C-alpha positions, 0 to 999 in steps of 0.5 A, a space after each residue: 251339612 251347611 258350613 259356618 262362614 266367617 269374616 277374617 279380613 277387611 279392606 277399604 278405600 273410601 271418600 272418608 279414609 283410605 284404610 278400614 281404620 280411617 273409614 270407620 273413624 270417619 263413620 263414627 265421628 260423622 265425617 263427610 267426604 263430599 266436596 267439589 269435583 276435582 277429577 275433571 273440570 265440572 265448570 259446565 256441569 249442573 252437578 258440582 259435588 261428588 265424594 272422591 277418594 282423596 290422596 290416592 296415588 296409584 303409582 305410589 301404591 302399585 308398581 308404576 308399570 302395573 298402575 298404568 295398565 289398570 283403570 282407577 276402579 281396578 287400582 282401588 280394588 287391588 289396594 283394598 285387597 292388599 289391606 284385606 289380605 294383610 289384615 287376615 294374615 292369610 298366607 297363600 303358601 299354606 292353603 289350597 289355592 284352588 279353593 281360594 276364590 275372588 269375586 269383586 263387583 263393579 256396576 260400571 267398570 272402567 268408565 274413565 278408560 272408555 271416555 279417554 279412548 273414545 276421545 282418541 277414536 274420534 280425534 286420532 282414529 281407530 288405530 290409536 286406541 290403546 291395546 290395553 283398552 279392553 283389558 282395562 274397561 271390562 267389569 271382571 278385571 278387578 277380580 282378575 287382577 286381584 286373583 293374579 296378585 294374591 295367587 287365588 286359583 279358585 272360583 273367580 267372577 264378577 256380578 253386575 247388578 247395578 247398586 246391588 252388585 257388592 251385596 249380591 257378590 258377598 251373599 253369593 260368596 257366602 253361599 259358595 263357602 257354606 255349601 263347600 265349593 270354596 274355603 276362602 273368598 275375597 268378596 266386595 265391590 269397587 267403583 270409579 265413575 266420577 267422570 264426565 259421562 258418569 256425572 252427566 248421565 246420572 244428572 240427566 236421569 234426575 238421580 243426582 243432587 244439584 246442591 252446592 252445600 256439601 253438608 246438605 247434598 247427601 241427606 238420606 231420609 231428610 224431607 229436603 233430599 233431592 238426589 244422591 251424590 256420586 262416590 267412589 272407592 272399594 270395600 272388600 271382605 275375606 270370607 272363610 269357612 269357620 273350620 278353615 279359619 280356626 285351623 289357621 288361628 285367624 282372627 274372626 270379626 263376625 259371621 255371615 248367617 243370612 242372604 236374600 235376593 229378589 227382583 221388583 220386576 217393576 221399572 228399570 230405574 224406579 223401585 216398586 213404591 210398596 217396597 214389596 221386592 226389597 221386603 222379600 229380600 229382607 225376609 229371605 235373608 232372615 229366613 235363611 239365618 233362622 231369625 225373626 225381625 226382633 233379633 236384628 239390632 241394626 240395618 244399614 239401609 241403602 238410603 241413597 238420599 233420593 226421594 223415591 228410594 228412601 220412602 220405598 225402602 222405608 215401606 220395605 222395612 215396615 213390610 218385612 219387619 212389622 212391629 219391629 220396624 218401630 224399634 230397629 235402628 236404621 241408618 244410611 252411611 251415604 251421607 258420609 261417603 256418597 253413593 258408590 254404586 256397585 261398591 256401595 254394599 262393599 264399604 257398607 258391609 265393612 261398616 256393619 262388621 265394624 259396628 258389631 265388633 265395636 258395639 257402635 251404630 253408625 249415624 245418618 249425618 246431615 239430617 235436619 228435617 223429618 219426613 213422615 214418609 221415612 218415620 224410622 229410627 234413623 240414628 240422626 247425626 250421632 252414633 250410638 253405643 249398642 250391643 249388636 248381635 245381628 246387623 243387616 245390610 241392604 242394597 237396591 239396584 237399577 233394574 229392580 235388583 234387591 239384596 240383603 245380607 245378615 251379619 252376626 256377632 261371632 260365637 264359637 258354638 255349634 
């Protein structure tokens, strides 16, 4: 029998707030976390803006010795995991830790550490490369360090599917619990790629906005959109089987009821123009949940602010939802946070859960000029009150990876 899977804890560090409460307040009030790059000297770069995490001092939030052994992407994840654990009131000494797992994705991993040690290699030679280089850069180390910190001895892994990574991860953790392999999973994503090669590389494939106007750089679905803005941060959820959560008297935020994934098999960086792959992921998620398009109130779109993504995702939503695409509310929170790559689906899942809990649909900020190719109800600039029974979160990644998850208001039934 399939088990129900619920969300009992949330953790987030984002460009608009370093806690879930601060992040959510920033979302509903239309706060923009985009500003001039400070993490490195961008004087000679075409791109001047990014959405950095502000006021994050790892040495103050982690043991100083531990902080030095972790790349920034892992530091962010560990701190977000601590918040999620506290929020869930989960006590590892009272549960079976062999049925408690961790899966935290990253699209790129320890990019800053790679750059620093590459510089050392060329300037000082191979013997000066840090012995911690490999343990700091590989993508699974956010997962590994969180598992060590919290004492989770169950399934532990890292999925990397570019910008779909966190949504894929949450979906797979949902399946793992639903089918009885684990009772609890920490799931989500983390990223810290605002570095010279990160910004330079994405600039040179024409993916980033070169706007110098902070409020018009990340403008999903706007006709003048011209690229995404790099963001960083971490977003994590604690998923539990319903029985496990009820047995320990946990607070339940919402339920996960559907997950769908697909591949475009089209191009390494461009989505399929007709949106067929993305539509199939959405349809799969709705079929998994046993619902129809009319049941979904809100979609948190991938909505990157690139010309191709927003138009193709619009096509995908129309293809998946049919007539219901005319009434479903669709917004992108990347106007607030920029694009967190492999962590995007993590913070956007947190946004969906909070939207359901508080009955507020996040806005698409920075929107001014309608685009006939993106003619959805994108909730421009102002959040809306709404009773959200079902919310969908979409993530689409380079390589043609598509993933969709569906959240539901928690009702104690079945």
